N, CA, C, O and CB atoms as a CASP TS submission, in Angstrom:
PFRMAT TS
TARGET T0000
AUTHOR 0000-0000-0000
METHOD Language model
MODEL 1
PARENT N/A
ATOM      1  N   UNK     1     -28.936 -36.973  27.597  1.00  0.00           N
ATOM      2  CA  UNK     1     -28.745 -37.969  26.558  1.00  0.00           C
ATOM      3  C   UNK     1     -29.640 -37.621  25.372  1.00  0.00           C
ATOM      4  O   UNK     1     -30.819 -37.316  25.549  1.00  0.00           O
ATOM      5  CB  UNK     1     -29.053 -39.397  27.090  1.00  0.00           C
ATOM      6  N   UNK     2     -29.092 -37.666  24.193  1.00  0.00           N
ATOM      7  CA  UNK     2     -29.840 -37.406  22.974  1.00  0.00           C
ATOM      8  C   UNK     2     -30.487 -38.705  22.521  1.00  0.00           C
ATOM      9  O   UNK     2     -29.804 -39.641  22.106  1.00  0.00           O
ATOM     10  CB  UNK     2     -28.925 -36.819  21.861  1.00  0.00           C
ATOM     11  N   UNK     3     -31.811 -38.753  22.605  1.00  0.00           N
ATOM     12  CA  UNK     3     -32.544 -39.971  22.260  1.00  0.00           C
ATOM     13  C   UNK     3     -32.261 -40.391  20.827  1.00  0.00           C
ATOM     14  O   UNK     3     -32.173 -41.587  20.547  1.00  0.00           O
ATOM     15  CB  UNK     3     -34.045 -39.768  22.459  1.00  0.00           C
ATOM     16  N   UNK     4     -32.117 -39.443  19.916  1.00  0.00           N
ATOM     17  CA  UNK     4     -31.868 -39.776  18.520  1.00  0.00           C
ATOM     18  C   UNK     4     -30.509 -40.432  18.311  1.00  0.00           C
ATOM     19  O   UNK     4     -30.300 -41.095  17.295  1.00  0.00           O
ATOM     20  CB  UNK     4     -31.967 -38.536  17.672  1.00  0.00           C
ATOM     21  N   UNK     5     -29.593 -40.265  19.240  1.00  0.00           N
ATOM     22  CA  UNK     5     -28.273 -40.879  19.124  1.00  0.00           C
ATOM     23  C   UNK     5     -28.195 -42.202  19.875  1.00  0.00           C
ATOM     24  O   UNK     5     -27.169 -42.882  19.823  1.00  0.00           O
ATOM     25  CB  UNK     5     -27.208 -39.931  19.641  1.00  0.00           C
ATOM     26  N   UNK     6     -29.264 -42.574  20.571  1.00  0.00           N
ATOM     27  CA  UNK     6     -29.270 -43.815  21.335  1.00  0.00           C
ATOM     28  C   UNK     6     -29.312 -45.025  20.407  1.00  0.00           C
ATOM     29  O   UNK     6     -28.668 -46.039  20.679  1.00  0.00           O
ATOM     30  CB  UNK     6     -30.460 -43.844  22.296  1.00  0.00           C
ATOM     31  N   UNK     7     -30.056 -44.924  19.327  1.00  0.00           N
ATOM     32  CA  UNK     7     -30.171 -46.039  18.396  1.00  0.00           C
ATOM     33  C   UNK     7     -28.867 -46.179  17.625  1.00  0.00           C
ATOM     34  O   UNK     7     -28.465 -45.265  16.906  1.00  0.00           O
ATOM     35  CB  UNK     7     -31.367 -45.837  17.428  1.00  0.00           C
ATOM     36  N   UNK     8     -28.216 -47.307  17.772  1.00  0.00           N
ATOM     37  CA  UNK     8     -26.947 -47.520  17.080  1.00  0.00           C
ATOM     38  C   UNK     8     -27.146 -48.062  15.677  1.00  0.00           C
ATOM     39  O   UNK     8     -26.591 -47.533  14.714  1.00  0.00           O
ATOM     40  CB  UNK     8     -26.074 -48.466  17.870  1.00  0.00           C
ATOM     41  N   UNK     9     -27.927 -49.101  15.565  1.00  0.00           N
ATOM     42  CA  UNK     9     -28.111 -49.715  14.256  1.00  0.00           C
ATOM     43  C   UNK     9     -29.317 -50.635  14.282  1.00  0.00           C
ATOM     44  O   UNK     9     -29.920 -50.879  15.327  1.00  0.00           O
ATOM     45  CB  UNK     9     -26.853 -50.488  13.830  1.00  0.00           C
ATOM     46  N   UNK    10     -29.642 -51.125  13.131  1.00  0.00           N
ATOM     47  CA  UNK    10     -30.739 -52.082  13.039  1.00  0.00           C
ATOM     48  C   UNK    10     -30.290 -53.280  12.218  1.00  0.00           C
ATOM     49  O   UNK    10     -29.302 -53.221  11.485  1.00  0.00           O
ATOM     50  CB  UNK    10     -31.998 -51.429  12.415  1.00  0.00           C
ATOM     51  N   UNK    11     -31.022 -54.345  12.353  1.00  0.00           N
ATOM     52  CA  UNK    11     -30.735 -55.564  11.595  1.00  0.00           C
ATOM     53  C   UNK    11     -31.699 -55.699  10.416  1.00  0.00           C
ATOM     54  O   UNK    11     -31.838 -56.787   9.857  1.00  0.00           O
ATOM     55  CB  UNK    11     -30.830 -56.806  12.509  1.00  0.00           C
ATOM     56  N   UNK    12     -32.357 -54.620  10.037  1.00  0.00           N
ATOM     57  CA  UNK    12     -33.380 -54.688   8.992  1.00  0.00           C
ATOM     58  C   UNK    12     -32.812 -55.248   7.695  1.00  0.00           C
ATOM     59  O   UNK    12     -33.429 -56.110   7.069  1.00  0.00           O
ATOM     60  CB  UNK    12     -33.980 -53.305   8.745  1.00  0.00           C
ATOM     61  N   UNK    13     -31.653 -54.769   7.288  1.00  0.00           N
ATOM     62  CA  UNK    13     -31.062 -55.239   6.023  1.00  0.00           C
ATOM     63  C   UNK    13     -30.843 -56.752   6.062  1.00  0.00           C
ATOM     64  O   UNK    13     -31.153 -57.452   5.098  1.00  0.00           O
ATOM     65  CB  UNK    13     -29.719 -54.513   5.745  1.00  0.00           C
ATOM     66  N   UNK    14     -30.314 -57.249   7.164  1.00  0.00           N
ATOM     67  CA  UNK    14     -30.059 -58.686   7.316  1.00  0.00           C
ATOM     68  C   UNK    14     -31.366 -59.469   7.314  1.00  0.00           C
ATOM     69  O   UNK    14     -31.480 -60.497   6.646  1.00  0.00           O
ATOM     70  CB  UNK    14     -29.279 -58.964   8.615  1.00  0.00           C
ATOM     71  N   UNK    15     -32.343 -58.982   8.058  1.00  0.00           N
ATOM     72  CA  UNK    15     -33.629 -59.679   8.135  1.00  0.00           C
ATOM     73  C   UNK    15     -34.353 -59.666   6.792  1.00  0.00           C
ATOM     74  O   UNK    15     -34.992 -60.650   6.418  1.00  0.00           O
ATOM     75  CB  UNK    15     -34.513 -59.043   9.207  1.00  0.00           C
ATOM     76  N   UNK    16     -34.253 -58.551   6.068  1.00  0.00           N
ATOM     77  CA  UNK    16     -34.874 -58.512   4.736  1.00  0.00           C
ATOM     78  C   UNK    16     -34.255 -59.569   3.836  1.00  0.00           C
ATOM     79  O   UNK    16     -34.967 -60.259   3.106  1.00  0.00           O
ATOM     80  CB  UNK    16     -34.720 -57.111   4.097  1.00  0.00           C
ATOM     81  N   UNK    17     -32.943 -59.702   3.881  1.00  0.00           N
ATOM     82  CA  UNK    17     -32.252 -60.702   3.057  1.00  0.00           C
ATOM     83  C   UNK    17     -32.683 -62.110   3.450  1.00  0.00           C
ATOM     84  O   UNK    17     -32.935 -62.950   2.586  1.00  0.00           O
ATOM     85  CB  UNK    17     -30.721 -60.558   3.194  1.00  0.00           C
ATOM     86  N   UNK    18     -32.767 -62.368   4.748  1.00  0.00           N
ATOM     87  CA  UNK    18     -33.195 -63.689   5.222  1.00  0.00           C
ATOM     88  C   UNK    18     -34.614 -64.021   4.773  1.00  0.00           C
ATOM     89  O   UNK    18     -34.934 -65.180   4.506  1.00  0.00           O
ATOM     90  CB  UNK    18     -33.108 -63.755   6.743  1.00  0.00           C
ATOM     91  N   UNK    19     -35.462 -62.997   4.691  1.00  0.00           N
ATOM     92  CA  UNK    19     -36.863 -63.196   4.296  1.00  0.00           C
ATOM     93  C   UNK    19     -37.086 -62.951   2.799  1.00  0.00           C
ATOM     94  O   UNK    19     -38.217 -62.978   2.313  1.00  0.00           O
ATOM     95  CB  UNK    19     -37.767 -62.271   5.107  1.00  0.00           C
ATOM     96  N   UNK    20     -35.972 -62.709   2.074  1.00  0.00           N
ATOM     97  CA  UNK    20     -36.042 -62.438   0.630  1.00  0.00           C
ATOM     98  C   UNK    20     -37.056 -61.331   0.332  1.00  0.00           C
ATOM     99  O   UNK    20     -37.920 -61.468  -0.534  1.00  0.00           O
ATOM    100  CB  UNK    20     -36.420 -63.724  -0.145  1.00  0.00           C
ATOM    101  N   UNK    21     -36.924 -60.237   1.073  1.00  0.00           N
ATOM    102  CA  UNK    21     -37.859 -59.128   0.995  1.00  0.00           C
ATOM    103  C   UNK    21     -37.117 -57.876   0.519  1.00  0.00           C
ATOM    104  O   UNK    21     -36.026 -57.573   1.003  1.00  0.00           O
ATOM    105  CB  UNK    21     -38.540 -58.881   2.371  1.00  0.00           C
ATOM    106  N   UNK    22     -37.705 -57.163  -0.417  1.00  0.00           N
ATOM    107  CA  UNK    22     -37.113 -55.912  -0.885  1.00  0.00           C
ATOM    108  C   UNK    22     -37.476 -54.776   0.065  1.00  0.00           C
ATOM    109  O   UNK    22     -38.362 -54.907   0.910  1.00  0.00           O
ATOM    110  CB  UNK    22     -37.581 -55.588  -2.321  1.00  0.00           C
ATOM    111  N   UNK    23     -36.776 -53.668  -0.093  1.00  0.00           N
ATOM    112  CA  UNK    23     -37.111 -52.482   0.704  1.00  0.00           C
ATOM    113  C   UNK    23     -38.549 -52.057   0.416  1.00  0.00           C
ATOM    114  O   UNK    23     -39.280 -51.676   1.330  1.00  0.00           O
ATOM    115  CB  UNK    23     -36.128 -51.313   0.402  1.00  0.00           C
ATOM    116  N   UNK    24     -38.947 -52.120  -0.824  1.00  0.00           N
ATOM    117  CA  UNK    24     -40.310 -51.731  -1.214  1.00  0.00           C
ATOM    118  C   UNK    24     -41.337 -52.645  -0.563  1.00  0.00           C
ATOM    119  O   UNK    24     -42.351 -52.167  -0.055  1.00  0.00           O
ATOM    120  CB  UNK    24     -40.469 -51.766  -2.746  1.00  0.00           C
ATOM    121  N   UNK    25     -41.094 -53.937  -0.570  1.00  0.00           N
ATOM    122  CA  UNK    25     -42.035 -54.876   0.047  1.00  0.00           C
ATOM    123  C   UNK    25     -42.173 -54.616   1.544  1.00  0.00           C
ATOM    124  O   UNK    25     -43.282 -54.627   2.077  1.00  0.00           O
ATOM    125  CB  UNK    25     -41.581 -56.321  -0.195  1.00  0.00           C
ATOM    126  N   UNK    26     -41.053 -54.383   2.222  1.00  0.00           N
ATOM    127  CA  UNK    26     -41.107 -54.083   3.650  1.00  0.00           C
ATOM    128  C   UNK    26     -41.839 -52.766   3.885  1.00  0.00           C
ATOM    129  O   UNK    26     -42.672 -52.664   4.786  1.00  0.00           O
ATOM    130  CB  UNK    26     -39.686 -54.021   4.246  1.00  0.00           C
ATOM    131  N   UNK    27     -41.528 -51.776   3.082  1.00  0.00           N
ATOM    132  CA  UNK    27     -42.187 -50.475   3.222  1.00  0.00           C
ATOM    133  C   UNK    27     -43.700 -50.607   3.064  1.00  0.00           C
ATOM    134  O   UNK    27     -44.461 -50.034   3.843  1.00  0.00           O
ATOM    135  CB  UNK    27     -41.635 -49.480   2.190  1.00  0.00           C
ATOM    136  N   UNK    28     -44.129 -51.359   2.062  1.00  0.00           N
ATOM    137  CA  UNK    28     -45.565 -51.560   1.836  1.00  0.00           C
ATOM    138  C   UNK    28     -46.221 -52.245   3.029  1.00  0.00           C
ATOM    139  O   UNK    28     -47.303 -51.845   3.459  1.00  0.00           O
ATOM    140  CB  UNK    28     -45.795 -52.389   0.566  1.00  0.00           C
ATOM    141  N   UNK    29     -45.575 -53.268   3.561  1.00  0.00           N
ATOM    142  CA  UNK    29     -46.131 -53.988   4.715  1.00  0.00           C
ATOM    143  C   UNK    29     -46.180 -53.107   5.957  1.00  0.00           C
ATOM    144  O   UNK    29     -47.096 -53.220   6.772  1.00  0.00           O
ATOM    145  CB  UNK    29     -45.307 -55.243   5.005  1.00  0.00           C
ATOM    146  N   UNK    30     -45.189 -52.227   6.097  1.00  0.00           N
ATOM    147  CA  UNK    30     -45.110 -51.363   7.277  1.00  0.00           C
ATOM    148  C   UNK    30     -45.920 -50.075   7.121  1.00  0.00           C
ATOM    149  O   UNK    30     -46.124 -49.341   8.088  1.00  0.00           O
ATOM    150  CB  UNK    30     -43.663 -51.018   7.565  1.00  0.00           C
ATOM    151  N   UNK    31     -46.377 -49.809   5.901  1.00  0.00           N
ATOM    152  CA  UNK    31     -47.172 -48.607   5.661  1.00  0.00           C
ATOM    153  C   UNK    31     -46.349 -47.328   5.614  1.00  0.00           C
ATOM    154  O   UNK    31     -46.823 -46.256   5.992  1.00  0.00           O
ATOM    155  CB  UNK    31     -48.214 -48.478   6.720  1.00  0.00           C
ATOM    156  N   UNK    32     -45.104 -47.453   5.144  1.00  0.00           N
ATOM    157  CA  UNK    32     -44.224 -46.289   5.013  1.00  0.00           C
ATOM    158  C   UNK    32     -43.623 -46.277   3.612  1.00  0.00           C
ATOM    159  O   UNK    32     -43.844 -47.195   2.822  1.00  0.00           O
ATOM    160  CB  UNK    32     -43.100 -46.305   6.098  1.00  0.00           C
ATOM    161  N   UNK    33     -42.867 -45.238   3.320  1.00  0.00           N
ATOM    162  CA  UNK    33     -42.224 -45.164   2.010  1.00  0.00           C
ATOM    163  C   UNK    33     -40.940 -45.996   1.993  1.00  0.00           C
ATOM    164  O   UNK    33     -40.364 -46.302   3.037  1.00  0.00           O
ATOM    165  CB  UNK    33     -41.916 -43.698   1.643  1.00  0.00           C
ATOM    166  N   UNK    34     -40.517 -46.349   0.798  1.00  0.00           N
ATOM    167  CA  UNK    34     -39.246 -47.059   0.632  1.00  0.00           C
ATOM    168  C   UNK    34     -38.102 -46.208   1.163  1.00  0.00           C
ATOM    169  O   UNK    34     -37.147 -46.730   1.739  1.00  0.00           O
ATOM    170  CB  UNK    34     -39.005 -47.418  -0.852  1.00  0.00           C
ATOM    171  N   UNK    35     -38.201 -44.900   0.969  1.00  0.00           N
ATOM    172  CA  UNK    35     -37.158 -43.988   1.446  1.00  0.00           C
ATOM    173  C   UNK    35     -37.018 -44.041   2.969  1.00  0.00           C
ATOM    174  O   UNK    35     -35.915 -43.899   3.496  1.00  0.00           O
ATOM    175  CB  UNK    35     -37.465 -42.555   1.000  1.00  0.00           C
ATOM    176  N   UNK    36     -38.123 -44.244   3.670  1.00  0.00           N
ATOM    177  CA  UNK    36     -38.066 -44.371   5.129  1.00  0.00           C
ATOM    178  C   UNK    36     -37.260 -45.600   5.520  1.00  0.00           C
ATOM    179  O   UNK    36     -36.431 -45.540   6.428  1.00  0.00           O
ATOM    180  CB  UNK    36     -39.485 -44.451   5.728  1.00  0.00           C
ATOM    181  N   UNK    37     -37.502 -46.716   4.834  1.00  0.00           N
ATOM    182  CA  UNK    37     -36.755 -47.944   5.124  1.00  0.00           C
ATOM    183  C   UNK    37     -35.274 -47.742   4.823  1.00  0.00           C
ATOM    184  O   UNK    37     -34.418 -48.162   5.601  1.00  0.00           O
ATOM    185  CB  UNK    37     -37.313 -49.133   4.303  1.00  0.00           C
ATOM    186  N   UNK    38     -34.975 -47.106   3.707  1.00  0.00           N
ATOM    187  CA  UNK    38     -33.581 -46.823   3.350  1.00  0.00           C
ATOM    188  C   UNK    38     -32.922 -45.983   4.443  1.00  0.00           C
ATOM    189  O   UNK    38     -31.801 -46.273   4.861  1.00  0.00           O
ATOM    190  CB  UNK    38     -33.500 -46.091   1.984  1.00  0.00           C
ATOM    191  N   UNK    39     -33.608 -44.958   4.899  1.00  0.00           N
ATOM    192  CA  UNK    39     -33.058 -44.065   5.924  1.00  0.00           C
ATOM    193  C   UNK    39     -32.828 -44.782   7.245  1.00  0.00           C
ATOM    194  O   UNK    39     -31.832 -44.529   7.923  1.00  0.00           O
ATOM    195  CB  UNK    39     -33.987 -42.882   6.142  1.00  0.00           C
ATOM    196  N   UNK    40     -33.737 -45.673   7.615  1.00  0.00           N
ATOM    197  CA  UNK    40     -33.557 -46.453   8.846  1.00  0.00           C
ATOM    198  C   UNK    40     -32.340 -47.359   8.698  1.00  0.00           C
ATOM    199  O   UNK    40     -31.509 -47.441   9.603  1.00  0.00           O
ATOM    200  CB  UNK    40     -34.830 -47.294   9.167  1.00  0.00           C
ATOM    201  N   UNK    41     -32.236 -48.038   7.561  1.00  0.00           N
ATOM    202  CA  UNK    41     -31.112 -48.952   7.337  1.00  0.00           C
ATOM    203  C   UNK    41     -29.771 -48.219   7.365  1.00  0.00           C
ATOM    204  O   UNK    41     -28.775 -48.767   7.838  1.00  0.00           O
ATOM    205  CB  UNK    41     -31.280 -49.673   6.000  1.00  0.00           C
ATOM    206  N   UNK    42     -29.741 -47.003   6.868  1.00  0.00           N
ATOM    207  CA  UNK    42     -28.500 -46.224   6.845  1.00  0.00           C
ATOM    208  C   UNK    42     -28.209 -45.551   8.181  1.00  0.00           C
ATOM    209  O   UNK    42     -27.126 -45.001   8.378  1.00  0.00           O
ATOM    210  CB  UNK    42     -28.568 -45.175   5.755  1.00  0.00           C
ATOM    211  N   UNK    43     -29.171 -45.594   9.097  1.00  0.00           N
ATOM    212  CA  UNK    43     -28.984 -44.952  10.393  1.00  0.00           C
ATOM    213  C   UNK    43     -29.252 -43.462  10.376  1.00  0.00           C
ATOM    214  O   UNK    43     -28.871 -42.747  11.303  1.00  0.00           O
ATOM    215  CB  UNK    43     -27.602 -45.192  10.876  1.00  0.00           C
ATOM    216  N   UNK    44     -29.912 -42.985   9.316  1.00  0.00           N
ATOM    217  CA  UNK    44     -30.219 -41.564   9.193  1.00  0.00           C
ATOM    218  C   UNK    44     -31.575 -41.193   9.781  1.00  0.00           C
ATOM    219  O   UNK    44     -31.909 -40.012   9.870  1.00  0.00           O
ATOM    220  CB  UNK    44     -30.174 -41.159   7.748  1.00  0.00           C
ATOM    221  N   UNK    45     -32.352 -42.182  10.180  1.00  0.00           N
ATOM    222  CA  UNK    45     -33.697 -41.934  10.696  1.00  0.00           C
ATOM    223  C   UNK    45     -33.972 -42.897  11.837  1.00  0.00           C
ATOM    224  O   UNK    45     -33.758 -44.103  11.708  1.00  0.00           O
ATOM    225  CB  UNK    45     -34.767 -42.084   9.576  1.00  0.00           C
ATOM    226  N   UNK    46     -34.441 -42.368  12.943  1.00  0.00           N
ATOM    227  CA  UNK    46     -34.817 -43.189  14.091  1.00  0.00           C
ATOM    228  C   UNK    46     -36.328 -43.373  14.033  1.00  0.00           C
ATOM    229  O   UNK    46     -37.069 -42.395  14.139  1.00  0.00           O
ATOM    230  CB  UNK    46     -34.363 -42.533  15.458  1.00  0.00           C
ATOM    231  N   UNK    47     -36.800 -44.606  13.868  1.00  0.00           N
ATOM    232  CA  UNK    47     -38.246 -44.821  13.753  1.00  0.00           C
ATOM    233  C   UNK    47     -38.955 -44.577  15.079  1.00  0.00           C
ATOM    234  O   UNK    47     -38.368 -44.695  16.155  1.00  0.00           O
ATOM    235  CB  UNK    47     -38.534 -46.240  13.266  1.00  0.00           C
ATOM    236  N   UNK    48     -40.224 -44.235  14.969  1.00  0.00           N
ATOM    237  CA  UNK    48     -41.054 -44.116  16.168  1.00  0.00           C
ATOM    238  C   UNK    48     -41.180 -45.498  16.800  1.00  0.00           C
ATOM    239  O   UNK    48     -40.890 -46.513  16.167  1.00  0.00           O
ATOM    240  CB  UNK    48     -42.466 -43.517  15.831  1.00  0.00           C
ATOM    241  N   UNK    49     -41.610 -45.519  18.034  1.00  0.00           N
ATOM    242  CA  UNK    49     -41.822 -46.795  18.714  1.00  0.00           C
ATOM    243  C   UNK    49     -42.842 -47.632  17.951  1.00  0.00           C
ATOM    244  O   UNK    49     -42.674 -48.844  17.808  1.00  0.00           O
ATOM    245  CB  UNK    49     -42.289 -46.569  20.167  1.00  0.00           C
ATOM    246  N   UNK    50     -43.896 -46.988  17.463  1.00  0.00           N
ATOM    247  CA  UNK    50     -44.933 -47.709  16.719  1.00  0.00           C
ATOM    248  C   UNK    50     -44.363 -48.338  15.452  1.00  0.00           C
ATOM    249  O   UNK    50     -44.673 -49.487  15.140  1.00  0.00           O
ATOM    250  CB  UNK    50     -46.090 -46.766  16.361  1.00  0.00           C
ATOM    251  N   UNK    51     -43.536 -47.602  14.722  1.00  0.00           N
ATOM    252  CA  UNK    51     -42.948 -48.140  13.492  1.00  0.00           C
ATOM    253  C   UNK    51     -41.939 -49.238  13.808  1.00  0.00           C
ATOM    254  O   UNK    51     -41.895 -50.254  13.115  1.00  0.00           O
ATOM    255  CB  UNK    51     -42.272 -47.020  12.682  1.00  0.00           C
ATOM    256  N   UNK    52     -41.136 -49.047  14.839  1.00  0.00           N
ATOM    257  CA  UNK    52     -40.181 -50.085  15.239  1.00  0.00           C
ATOM    258  C   UNK    52     -40.919 -51.370  15.600  1.00  0.00           C
ATOM    259  O   UNK    52     -40.487 -52.464  15.236  1.00  0.00           O
ATOM    260  CB  UNK    52     -39.321 -49.607  16.434  1.00  0.00           C
ATOM    261  N   UNK    53     -42.029 -51.234  16.312  1.00  0.00           N
ATOM    262  CA  UNK    53     -42.846 -52.390  16.692  1.00  0.00           C
ATOM    263  C   UNK    53     -43.410 -53.075  15.444  1.00  0.00           C
ATOM    264  O   UNK    53     -43.359 -54.299  15.325  1.00  0.00           O
ATOM    265  CB  UNK    53     -43.997 -51.958  17.637  1.00  0.00           C
ATOM    266  N   UNK    54     -43.944 -52.283  14.521  1.00  0.00           N
ATOM    267  CA  UNK    54     -44.521 -52.831  13.289  1.00  0.00           C
ATOM    268  C   UNK    54     -43.477 -53.595  12.487  1.00  0.00           C
ATOM    269  O   UNK    54     -43.732 -54.717  12.048  1.00  0.00           O
ATOM    270  CB  UNK    54     -45.122 -51.710  12.433  1.00  0.00           C
ATOM    271  N   UNK    55     -42.320 -53.007  12.294  1.00  0.00           N
ATOM    272  CA  UNK    55     -41.250 -53.666  11.537  1.00  0.00           C
ATOM    273  C   UNK    55     -40.820 -54.954  12.235  1.00  0.00           C
ATOM    274  O   UNK    55     -40.617 -55.980  11.586  1.00  0.00           O
ATOM    275  CB  UNK    55     -40.038 -52.719  11.368  1.00  0.00           C
ATOM    276  N   UNK    56     -40.686 -54.897  13.533  1.00  0.00           N
ATOM    277  CA  UNK    56     -40.288 -56.089  14.294  1.00  0.00           C
ATOM    278  C   UNK    56     -41.291 -57.211  14.125  1.00  0.00           C
ATOM    279  O   UNK    56     -40.907 -58.363  13.922  1.00  0.00           O
ATOM    280  CB  UNK    56     -40.134 -55.753  15.775  1.00  0.00           C
ATOM    281  N   UNK    57     -42.572 -56.888  14.207  1.00  0.00           N
ATOM    282  CA  UNK    57     -43.622 -57.905  14.082  1.00  0.00           C
ATOM    283  C   UNK    57     -43.667 -58.492  12.669  1.00  0.00           C
ATOM    284  O   UNK    57     -43.987 -59.669  12.504  1.00  0.00           O
ATOM    285  CB  UNK    57     -44.987 -57.305  14.442  1.00  0.00           C
ATOM    286  N   UNK    58     -43.356 -57.697  11.659  1.00  0.00           N
ATOM    287  CA  UNK    58     -43.313 -58.209  10.286  1.00  0.00           C
ATOM    288  C   UNK    58     -42.307 -59.356  10.188  1.00  0.00           C
ATOM    289  O   UNK    58     -42.535 -60.332   9.473  1.00  0.00           O
ATOM    290  CB  UNK    58     -42.944 -57.078   9.288  1.00  0.00           C
ATOM    291  N   UNK    59     -41.198 -59.229  10.910  1.00  0.00           N
ATOM    292  CA  UNK    59     -40.165 -60.264  10.893  1.00  0.00           C
ATOM    293  C   UNK    59     -40.355 -61.313  11.980  1.00  0.00           C
ATOM    294  O   UNK    59     -39.569 -62.256  12.074  1.00  0.00           O
ATOM    295  CB  UNK    59     -38.810 -59.632  11.041  1.00  0.00           C
ATOM    296  N   UNK    60     -41.395 -61.159  12.805  1.00  0.00           N
ATOM    297  CA  UNK    60     -41.634 -62.120  13.881  1.00  0.00           C
ATOM    298  C   UNK    60     -40.596 -62.027  14.990  1.00  0.00           C
ATOM    299  O   UNK    60     -40.264 -63.026  15.629  1.00  0.00           O
ATOM    300  CB  UNK    60     -41.650 -63.521  13.325  1.00  0.00           C
ATOM    301  N   UNK    61     -40.090 -60.825  15.212  1.00  0.00           N
ATOM    302  CA  UNK    61     -39.042 -60.586  16.209  1.00  0.00           C
ATOM    303  C   UNK    61     -39.511 -59.540  17.214  1.00  0.00           C
ATOM    304  O   UNK    61     -40.519 -58.863  17.005  1.00  0.00           O
ATOM    305  CB  UNK    61     -37.725 -60.129  15.526  1.00  0.00           C
ATOM    306  N   UNK    62     -38.765 -59.421  18.303  1.00  0.00           N
ATOM    307  CA  UNK    62     -39.007 -58.332  19.241  1.00  0.00           C
ATOM    308  C   UNK    62     -38.242 -57.102  18.756  1.00  0.00           C
ATOM    309  O   UNK    62     -37.354 -57.206  17.911  1.00  0.00           O
ATOM    310  CB  UNK    62     -38.579 -58.729  20.694  1.00  0.00           C
ATOM    311  N   UNK    63     -38.591 -55.949  19.295  1.00  0.00           N
ATOM    312  CA  UNK    63     -37.878 -54.723  18.934  1.00  0.00           C
ATOM    313  C   UNK    63     -36.391 -54.872  19.242  1.00  0.00           C
ATOM    314  O   UNK    63     -35.542 -54.446  18.459  1.00  0.00           O
ATOM    315  CB  UNK    63     -38.465 -53.505  19.686  1.00  0.00           C
ATOM    316  N   UNK    64     -36.086 -55.474  20.375  1.00  0.00           N
ATOM    317  CA  UNK    64     -34.687 -55.636  20.781  1.00  0.00           C
ATOM    318  C   UNK    64     -33.898 -56.541  19.841  1.00  0.00           C
ATOM    319  O   UNK    64     -32.678 -56.413  19.736  1.00  0.00           O
ATOM    320  CB  UNK    64     -34.621 -56.192  22.181  1.00  0.00           C
ATOM    321  N   UNK    65     -34.582 -57.450  19.162  1.00  0.00           N
ATOM    322  CA  UNK    65     -33.906 -58.339  18.214  1.00  0.00           C
ATOM    323  C   UNK    65     -33.632 -57.646  16.879  1.00  0.00           C
ATOM    324  O   UNK    65     -32.754 -58.071  16.129  1.00  0.00           O
ATOM    325  CB  UNK    65     -34.743 -59.592  17.982  1.00  0.00           C
ATOM    326  N   UNK    66     -34.373 -56.594  16.583  1.00  0.00           N
ATOM    327  CA  UNK    66     -34.223 -55.892  15.312  1.00  0.00           C
ATOM    328  C   UNK    66     -33.368 -54.637  15.461  1.00  0.00           C
ATOM    329  O   UNK    66     -32.522 -54.346  14.615  1.00  0.00           O
ATOM    330  CB  UNK    66     -35.592 -55.525  14.749  1.00  0.00           C
ATOM    331  N   UNK    67     -33.594 -53.904  16.535  1.00  0.00           N
ATOM    332  CA  UNK    67     -32.904 -52.636  16.749  1.00  0.00           C
ATOM    333  C   UNK    67     -31.928 -52.759  17.904  1.00  0.00           C
ATOM    334  O   UNK    67     -32.273 -53.284  18.963  1.00  0.00           O
ATOM    335  CB  UNK    67     -33.911 -51.506  17.017  1.00  0.00           C
ATOM    336  N   UNK    68     -30.721 -52.280  17.705  1.00  0.00           N
ATOM    337  CA  UNK    68     -29.665 -52.378  18.707  1.00  0.00           C
ATOM    338  C   UNK    68     -29.523 -51.016  19.381  1.00  0.00           C
ATOM    339  O   UNK    68     -29.215 -50.014  18.735  1.00  0.00           O
ATOM    340  CB  UNK    68     -28.309 -52.838  18.066  1.00  0.00           C
ATOM    341  N   UNK    69     -29.752 -51.002  20.687  1.00  0.00           N
ATOM    342  CA  UNK    69     -29.709 -49.760  21.453  1.00  0.00           C
ATOM    343  C   UNK    69     -28.511 -49.739  22.387  1.00  0.00           C
ATOM    344  O   UNK    69     -28.020 -50.785  22.811  1.00  0.00           O
ATOM    345  CB  UNK    69     -30.999 -49.577  22.249  1.00  0.00           C
ATOM    346  N   UNK    70     -28.055 -48.554  22.698  1.00  0.00           N
ATOM    347  CA  UNK    70     -27.004 -48.379  23.698  1.00  0.00           C
ATOM    348  C   UNK    70     -27.455 -47.290  24.655  1.00  0.00           C
ATOM    349  O   UNK    70     -27.974 -46.258  24.230  1.00  0.00           O
ATOM    350  CB  UNK    70     -25.626 -48.021  23.036  1.00  0.00           C
ATOM    351  N   UNK    71     -27.256 -47.519  25.945  1.00  0.00           N
ATOM    352  CA  UNK    71     -27.631 -46.512  26.950  1.00  0.00           C
ATOM    353  C   UNK    71     -26.700 -45.331  26.914  1.00  0.00           C
ATOM    354  O   UNK    71     -26.866 -44.390  27.689  1.00  0.00           O
ATOM    355  CB  UNK    71     -27.635 -47.115  28.345  1.00  0.00           C
TER
END
């Protein structure tokens, strides 16, 4: 199984809208570049566990609530 293909999608775009947060604001809070957030939202980049955890905590969610995985 290719771990990079396991991640199907994320709810980051939806959660950012709910929290009225820009990509730049999320990137600053997570300590990454805006381009990283864009790439995650487009499904072009699979975040590390640490980054997934950080993003999830910013929204007050679990990793499973933010990132959708398939076995």
